[in-house]
C-alpha positions, 0 to 999 in steps of 0.5 A: 769504157765498162760500158762500151766493152759490156754493149760491145760483149753484148753485140758480139753474144747476139752474133753469135746466136744468129750464127747457130740458129738458137735461142740462147741464155748468156750469163753475165753475172758473179752467180751461177743462174739456173734457167727454166722454159715456162712459155712455148716449149713442150711440158717436162721437156723444154729448156732448162739449165744452169749456166755459169758466169761468163757461159751460155745454154742454147736450144735450136729453134727449130727443136719442137722441145724448145719452141712447140711452133717451129718458127723462128719468130715463136716467142719463148718465156723464161724463168731466171732463178740464182742457182746457190739459193732459189730465189728469182731474178726474172720472166724473160721473153725472147723470139725463139730465134732470139737470145737473152742476157742476164747481166749484174752483180751483188744481188742487183741483177738485170733480164733482156730479151733480143729478137734476132 
């Protein structure tokens, strides 16, 4: 039952990302994450956010700061860290019109990028 709820939540988040016409990062962990864009955006102006548990951070794929190519299927790349101690969690890639989700708890985390 718990797995079904997680799958439903992820699918629902994907639909929200489609409606918003933005790439979004969803935090389904027990920590605050820090997400920094490392590819596909403008240097010093790209996507960066602290995302609290159960929350999300987004940037419209038409925003040239977050997506220099300006195409919905452009590749964007991110580094995710634990905000509290700065420890590395993952690198994740998705289309500029897609979304990513970080899941897990108790120090075991997983990142997954999704298309639009």
